[in-house]
N, C-alpha and C positions, 0 to 999 in steps of 0.2 A: 141445494139452494132452490132448484126449479120444483123439485118435488115438494118442498115445505110451502111453497107458494100455491101449487096446485091443491095441495091438501087443505087449504084455508076453505071454510064454508063462507064464501062471500062471492056475490055475482059480479059480472062485468070487470074480470080482472083482465089487464093487459100486461103481457110479460115480454120485455125486450130484452135481448142478451147481446152484449156489445163484446165481440171477441177481438183481440189485438192481432189477429192473423195466426191463429194456433197452427202448428204443422204435426200435432199428434192426432189423436182419435176424437178430439172435441167435436169437430163439424159433424162427424157421423153419429155422435152421441146426441148432438143437438136436433139432427134431423129426425131421430126417433120420436120427437115430441109432436111432430106434424104441425098442424095450424093451431096448437095450443100455445104457441110461442112465436115470435118473430126475432130472427137473429141476423147480424151483420158480422162479418169477419173481414176487417180491414185494418191496415195499419193505423196506430194512432201515435199522439205525442205522450202517451202515459195514461195513468188511470183517470185523472181529472178530465183529460180531454175526451176519453171514451165515455165517461159519465155524462158530459156536457152534451156530446152527440146524442146519447140516449134521451137525456132530458128534452133535447130539442125535437125529437121524433114522438115523444109519447103524447097521447091524447087525453090522458087522465087528468083530473083536477087535483087529485092526491097522489103524491110520488113517494116511494121509497127506493132504496137500493140495497142489494144483498150482494156481497162479493162471493166468489165460488165457494168458500168454506163457511159461509154463514147459513143460518136457517131461521124462519120465523117459528115462534111458538104457536101452539094451538089457538085459534082465534085471534091472533094478534092484528090482522087487518080490520076485523069488525071492531075491535076495541079501540083501535087507533081512529076509525072512521068516526065512531060514536063520540070520542072525545073532542075530536075536531067540530063535530056538528054542534055540540054542547057549547063550544068557545068559537063563534063565527068569526072573531077577529084574530085569533091565534095563527101564527105563521106555520108552527109545527108542533108535534107532540112527540115526546120519547118516554121511554119506559125502563123497566128493569131488564137486564140481560144476564146471561150466564156465560162463562169460559168453559168450553168443552175441549177434550182431547182429541187428538187425530182419529181415534176410534169411535168418538161420539159420547164417550163418558162425561158426565158433567164434573167439572173441576171445582168450580165455585161461582158464586154470584160475582158479577162484575163488580169490583170493590169500590169503584169511584162513584158510582150513581148516587145522586142525591136530589133533593127538590131544586126546582130552577132558582138559580141567582146569578144574574149577568155579571155582577161585579166579579164573583168567583170564576166565572167562565172566562171572562176577558183577562183576569189578572193572576189567576192561580193555576187552574187546572182545566182540562176538558175532562168533566165528568160525565159526559153523555156517551154512551157506547152506540156508535154509528148505525148498525143495522136495526137498532129500536126506533129510529127516527122516521116518521111520516109526515111529509110536508105538503103545504098547499102550492100547486103549481104557480099561481100568481104571486105568492110571497118569495118563491125563488127567483122568479123574474125581477121582482122588485129589488132584491138583494144583488142580484147578478150572478153568474155562473160560477162554478168553482174555479179557483186559481190554478191555472195550469203550471205555474212555476213552482207549485208546492208538490212535492211527491210523498210527504207525510204532512198530516195536519190540515189538509185541505177541507175536511169535514169540519174541524174546530173553527176555522177561519170562516167557513159558511155559517155555521151556528151563530157565532158573533154578530156577523152582519145581518142575518135574519132576525136575531132577537134585539138588535138596536132599533127595529122598525115596527116589529109586532110582539104581542105577548106570546108566551111559550108555555105549553101544558105539560106537566109531568104527571105521567100515569104510573102508579105504583104496582104495576102487573108485569109479569113476564111477557115479553114481546119478541125477543130473539136470543139467539146463541152464536157465538163466534169461536172458531176453533184456534187453539193456541198450540204451536208445534215449532220446532226448530227451523223448518223452512219457509214459515209463513213470512209475509212482507215485513210486518212490524217486528218479528223477531230477528230477521236478517238486516234490517235497516238501522 
């Protein structure tokens, strides 16, 4: 995840890593990035709580998040920023994503992705692959933080709240990949 962010040809990146208190080699690995990232290792109340803490600490005007098994596609950040600049009222942009195997092989296009429709998002399915989303920090503040009572679907809930307030941009380009394997959170939940 971190390497895919650092490989983006985009200036002024701020990379915050929120670690829930790892006891493995995670902290040593994070330290190897030096001042290219900032990280915190502290107990939290789950993924949504950790993300909310990161969003509160972030200084950028456009935010995204990658889980440890996700990665951005080439030029993803520049594409998303350009799309948001072209639509100043938009709260967030999302795009195409791919599911990848544990070893990094592409399995398939994320099957649910479609052009934006609030009715479908709110009443039928979450067709937005989370790591493809880039959102304005002020739109996140307007909608409120991630709901910490949700351990799954906290992103879906946020997309609905944000889209109820501002337009959403669909970018039909590959922005991110997410790993699918038996031990992944979505597979075990």
